[in-house]
KOLRO-833158 format. One record per atom (N, C-alpha, C): residue number from 0; x, y, z. Coordinates in nm, 4 decimals. Layout:
// KOLRO-833158
(NUM (X Y Z)),
...
//
This chain:
// KOLRO-833158
(0 (1.0978 -2.5403 0.9865)),
(0 (1.2203 -2.5114 0.9165)),
(0 (1.2958 -2.4020 0.9919)),
(1 (1.4226 -2.4193 1.0128)),
(1 (1.5055 -2.3220 1.0824)),
(1 (1.5653 -2.2234 0.9831)),
(2 (1.6066 -2.1085 1.0346)),
(2 (1.6666 -2.0083 0.9477)),
(2 (1.7962 -2.0569 0.8852)),
(3 (1.8622 -2.1504 0.9475)),
(3 (1.9880 -2.2012 0.8945)),
(3 (1.9678 -2.2759 0.7622)),
(4 (1.8457 -2.3158 0.7333)),
(4 (1.8182 -2.3910 0.6116)),
(4 (1.8043 -2.3021 0.4887)),
(5 (1.8058 -2.1691 0.5055)),
(5 (1.7857 -2.0797 0.3923)),
(5 (1.9117 -2.0675 0.3079)),
(6 (1.8917 -2.0551 0.1768)),
(6 (2.0014 -2.0317 0.0834)),
(6 (2.0053 -1.8824 0.0524)),
(7 (2.1222 -1.8209 0.0525)),
(7 (2.1358 -1.6806 0.0158)),
(7 (2.2158 -1.6734 -0.1132)),
(8 (2.1538 -1.6139 -0.2160)),
(8 (2.2156 -1.6044 -0.3482)),
(8 (2.2153 -1.4603 -0.3956)),
(9 (2.3089 -1.4262 -0.4849)),
(9 (2.3145 -1.2939 -0.5448)),
(9 (2.2427 -1.2963 -0.6786)),
(10 (2.1836 -1.1821 -0.7139)),
(10 (2.1149 -1.1727 -0.8407)),
(10 (2.0946 -1.0284 -0.8816)),
(11 (2.0221 -1.0100 -0.9917)),
(11 (1.9945 -0.8769 -1.0439)),
(11 (1.8478 -0.8700 -1.0839)),
(12 (1.7811 -0.7620 -1.0460)),
(12 (1.6400 -0.7440 -1.0801)),
(12 (1.6309 -0.7171 -1.2292)),
(13 (1.5467 -0.7941 -1.2989)),
(13 (1.5303 -0.7728 -1.4421)),
(13 (1.3869 -0.7379 -1.4815)),
(14 (1.2936 -0.7449 -1.3867)),
(14 (1.1545 -0.7125 -1.4189)),
(14 (1.0799 -0.6754 -1.2905)),
(15 (0.9920 -0.5755 -1.3011)),
(15 (0.9067 -0.5382 -1.1892)),
(15 (0.7672 -0.5926 -1.2184)),
(16 (0.7122 -0.6661 -1.1233)),
(16 (0.5824 -0.7295 -1.1382)),
(16 (0.4821 -0.6655 -1.0413)),
(17 (0.3521 -0.6880 -1.0595)),
(17 (0.2529 -0.6320 -0.9665)),
(17 (0.2674 -0.6888 -0.8253)),
(18 (0.2068 -0.6212 -0.7286)),
(18 (0.2008 -0.6640 -0.5883)),
(18 (0.3376 -0.6683 -0.5214)),
(19 (0.4281 -0.5800 -0.5595)),
(19 (0.5585 -0.5724 -0.4925)),
(19 (0.6479 -0.6913 -0.5184)),
(20 (0.6311 -0.7553 -0.6306)),
(20 (0.7165 -0.8686 -0.6663)),
(20 (0.8114 -0.8288 -0.7775)),
(21 (0.9199 -0.9033 -0.7871)),
(21 (1.0227 -0.8732 -0.8859)),
(21 (1.0688 -1.0013 -0.9525)),
(22 (1.1052 -0.9913 -1.0792)),
(22 (1.1741 -1.0995 -1.1479)),
(22 (1.3226 -1.0800 -1.1251)),
(23 (1.3911 -1.1826 -1.0740)),
(23 (1.5331 -1.1725 -1.0420)),
(23 (1.6087 -1.2804 -1.1182)),
(24 (1.7145 -1.2371 -1.1885)),
(24 (1.8024 -1.3311 -1.2571)),
(24 (1.9211 -1.3578 -1.1647)),
(25 (1.9341 -1.4822 -1.1223)),
(25 (2.0421 -1.5188 -1.0309)),
(25 (2.1733 -1.5338 -1.1073)),
(26 (2.2841 -1.5317 -1.0329)),
(26 (2.4158 -1.5441 -1.0960)),
(26 (2.4346 -1.6783 -1.1648)),
(27 (2.3630 -1.7811 -1.1178)),
(27 (2.3786 -1.9138 -1.1783)),
(27 (2.2912 -1.9319 -1.3026)),
(28 (2.2201 -1.8247 -1.3446)),
(28 (2.1420 -1.8298 -1.4677)),
(28 (1.9946 -1.8620 -1.4500)),
(29 (1.9514 -1.8965 -1.3301)),
(29 (1.8107 -1.9252 -1.3060)),
(29 (1.7342 -1.7960 -1.2794)),
(30 (1.6076 -1.7943 -1.3189)),
(30 (1.5218 -1.6781 -1.2951)),
(30 (1.4164 -1.7158 -1.1936)),
(31 (1.3973 -1.6286 -1.0926)),
(31 (1.2986 -1.6555 -0.9883)),
(31 (1.2089 -1.5336 -0.9702)),
(32 (1.1004 -1.5528 -0.8969)),
(32 (1.0112 -1.4460 -0.8552)),
(32 (1.0406 -1.4183 -0.7086)),
(33 (1.0640 -1.2907 -0.6743)),
(33 (1.0989 -1.2560 -0.5366)),
(33 (1.0157 -1.1369 -0.4900)),
(34 (0.9958 -1.1295 -0.3586)),
(34 (0.9268 -1.0151 -0.2987)),
(34 (1.0209 -0.9494 -0.1988)),
(35 (0.9912 -0.8253 -0.1618)),
(35 (1.0791 -0.7545 -0.0693)),
(35 (1.0504 -0.7972 0.0735)),
(36 (1.1551 -0.8046 0.1544)),
(36 (1.1427 -0.8420 0.2945)),
(36 (1.0715 -0.7305 0.3707)),
(37 (1.0196 -0.7645 0.4869)),
(37 (0.9429 -0.6703 0.5677)),
(37 (1.0219 -0.5473 0.6087)),
(38 (1.1483 -0.5639 0.6474)),
(38 (1.2295 -0.4488 0.6887)),
(38 (1.2545 -0.3547 0.5719)),
(39 (1.2720 -0.4105 0.4507)),
(39 (1.2919 -0.3245 0.3338)),
(39 (1.1649 -0.2453 0.3048)),
(40 (1.0497 -0.3073 0.3234)),
(40 (0.9228 -0.2382 0.3035)),
(40 (0.9021 -0.1324 0.4125)),
(41 (0.9374 -0.1669 0.5361)),
(41 (0.9198 -0.0766 0.6499)),
(41 (1.0014 0.0517 0.6323)),
(42 (1.1264 0.0388 0.5889)),
(42 (1.2127 0.1546 0.5731)),
(42 (1.2095 0.2122 0.4319)),
(43 (1.1134 0.1679 0.3511)),
(43 (1.0872 0.2192 0.2162)),
(43 (1.2112 0.2171 0.1275)),
(44 (1.2788 0.1035 0.1263)),
(44 (1.3937 0.0858 0.0377)),
(44 (1.3396 0.0441 -0.0983)),
(45 (1.3618 0.1272 -0.1973)),
(45 (1.3088 0.1037 -0.3311)),
(45 (1.4070 0.0253 -0.4154)),
(46 (1.3549 -0.0583 -0.5009)),
(46 (1.4379 -0.1367 -0.5922)),
(46 (1.3893 -0.1127 -0.7341)),
(47 (1.4829 -0.1030 -0.8269)),
(47 (1.4482 -0.0827 -0.9671)),
(47 (1.5221 -0.1851 -1.0521)),
(48 (1.4862 -0.1896 -1.1798)),
(48 (1.5501 -0.2831 -1.2721)),
(48 (1.6991 -0.2517 -1.2798)),
(49 (1.7817 -0.3539 -1.2687)),
(49 (1.9261 -0.3391 -1.2753)),
(49 (1.9941 -0.3402 -1.1401)),
(50 (1.9184 -0.3328 -1.0304)),
(50 (1.9782 -0.3351 -0.8971)),
(50 (2.0317 -0.4738 -0.8646)),
(51 (2.1484 -0.4788 -0.8020)),
(51 (2.2047 -0.6042 -0.7516)),
(51 (2.1441 -0.6295 -0.6151)),
(52 (2.0953 -0.7517 -0.5909)),
(52 (2.0264 -0.7851 -0.4657)),
(52 (2.0752 -0.9190 -0.4118)),
(53 (2.0514 -0.9393 -0.2833)),
(53 (2.0723 -1.0696 -0.2199)),
(53 (1.9340 -1.1277 -0.1935)),
(54 (1.9167 -1.2543 -0.2286)),
(54 (1.7865 -1.3211 -0.2192)),
(54 (1.7994 -1.4421 -0.1281)),
(55 (1.7064 -1.4557 -0.0347)),
(55 (1.6988 -1.5763 0.0487)),
(55 (1.5949 -1.6689 -0.0109)),
(56 (1.6301 -1.7965 -0.0181)),
(56 (1.5396 -1.8974 -0.0736)),
(56 (1.5388 -2.0185 0.0174)),
(57 (1.4264 -2.0886 0.0182)),
(57 (1.4178 -2.2139 0.0895)),
(57 (1.4573 -2.3272 -0.0058)),
(58 (1.5199 -2.4307 0.0421)),
(58 (1.5573 -2.5410 -0.0474)),
(58 (1.4368 -2.6206 -0.0990)),
(59 (1.3191 -2.5961 -0.0424)),
(59 (1.2004 -2.6706 -0.0841)),
(59 (1.1351 -2.6142 -0.2092)),
(60 (1.1492 -2.4827 -0.2339)),
(60 (1.0906 -2.4208 -0.3528)),
(60 (1.1939 -2.3262 -0.4126)),
(61 (1.2608 -2.3692 -0.5163)),
(61 (1.3695 -2.2925 -0.5753)),
(61 (1.3221 -2.1979 -0.6854)),
(62 (1.1913 -2.1686 -0.6906)),
(62 (1.1390 -2.0746 -0.7891)),
(62 (1.0975 -1.9427 -0.7256)),
(63 (1.0978 -1.9354 -0.5930)),
(63 (1.0542 -1.8146 -0.5224)),
(63 (1.1572 -1.7762 -0.4184)),
(64 (1.1599 -1.6466 -0.3847)),
(64 (1.2553 -1.6004 -0.2857)),
(64 (1.2143 -1.4682 -0.2244)),
(65 (1.2966 -1.4218 -0.1308)),
(65 (1.2714 -1.2955 -0.0606)),
(65 (1.3963 -1.2089 -0.0733)),
(66 (1.3787 -1.0848 -0.1213)),
(66 (1.4900 -0.9924 -0.1345)),
(66 (1.5196 -0.9353 0.0034)),
(67 (1.6416 -0.9587 0.0525)),
(67 (1.6773 -0.9143 0.1869)),
(67 (1.7790 -0.8007 0.1868)),
(68 (1.8428 -0.7724 0.0730)),
(68 (1.9433 -0.6680 0.0702)),
(68 (1.9576 -0.6145 -0.0715)),
(69 (1.9621 -0.4810 -0.0842)),
(69 (1.9886 -0.4170 -0.2132)),
(69 (2.1241 -0.3498 -0.2029)),
(70 (2.2165 -0.3873 -0.2906)),
(70 (2.3517 -0.3326 -0.2840)),
(70 (2.3520 -0.1877 -0.3286)),
(71 (2.4320 -0.1080 -0.2586)),
(71 (2.4431 0.0337 -0.2926)),
(71 (2.5182 0.0488 -0.4227)),
(72 (2.4756 0.1446 -0.5039)),
(72 (2.5396 0.1721 -0.6315)),
(72 (2.6397 0.2849 -0.6101)),
(73 (2.7623 0.2669 -0.6533)),
(73 (2.8655 0.3695 -0.6365)),
(73 (2.8275 0.4935 -0.7160)),
(74 (2.8411 0.6097 -0.6533)),
(74 (2.8101 0.7349 -0.7221)),
(74 (2.6632 0.7690 -0.7204)),
(75 (2.5812 0.6839 -0.6623)),
(75 (2.4388 0.7126 -0.6540)),
(75 (2.4114 0.8210 -0.5524)),
(76 (2.2984 0.8873 -0.5618)),
(76 (2.2621 0.9965 -0.4713)),
(76 (2.2531 0.9481 -0.3281)),
(77 (2.1372 0.9586 -0.2693)),
(77 (2.1180 0.9106 -0.1347)),
(77 (2.1469 1.0143 -0.0285)),
(78 (2.1949 1.1310 -0.0701)),
(78 (2.2220 1.2367 0.0256)),
(78 (2.0944 1.3143 0.0583)),
(79 (2.1083 1.4177 0.1396)),
(79 (1.9917 1.4992 0.1703)),
(79 (1.9436 1.5707 0.0456)),
(80 (1.8175 1.5942 0.0394)),
(80 (1.7610 1.6610 -0.0784)),
(80 (1.6288 1.5968 -0.1110)),
(81 (1.5844 1.6204 -0.2309)),
(81 (1.4573 1.5619 -0.2711)),
(81 (1.3415 1.6507 -0.2315)),
(82 (1.2372 1.5944 -0.1792)),
(82 (1.1155 1.6676 -0.1481)),
(82 (1.1354 1.7464 -0.0180)),
(83 (1.1056 1.8754 -0.0260)),
(83 (1.1132 1.9585 0.0948)),
(83 (0.9746 1.9677 0.1554)),
(84 (0.9672 1.9569 0.2853)),
(84 (0.8394 1.9590 0.3538)),
(84 (0.8231 2.0868 0.4312)),
(85 (0.7001 2.1328 0.4372)),
(85 (0.6715 2.2514 0.5175)),
(85 (0.6579 2.2121 0.6611)),
(86 (0.6897 2.3046 0.7483)),
(86 (0.6745 2.2790 0.8915)),
(86 (0.5509 2.3423 0.9448)),
//
């Protein structure tokens, strides 16, 4: 299967499941189980309930997908701060 065969859909996380999986409600009303992509895991991008995400799915199994992008929330933190480390 080539990458061109993947479907990219928008959705919203509505449930956090064990093993790094999430319940995602798609814009078309279907609910799927999705996991985070490797790059999101590598750069420790966290997702919580209510986040808008982009999900890639294969046309062969429309019940599972991979979260490839988490949309930024306007007014959210993300600046420097948080845990200070000793040198």
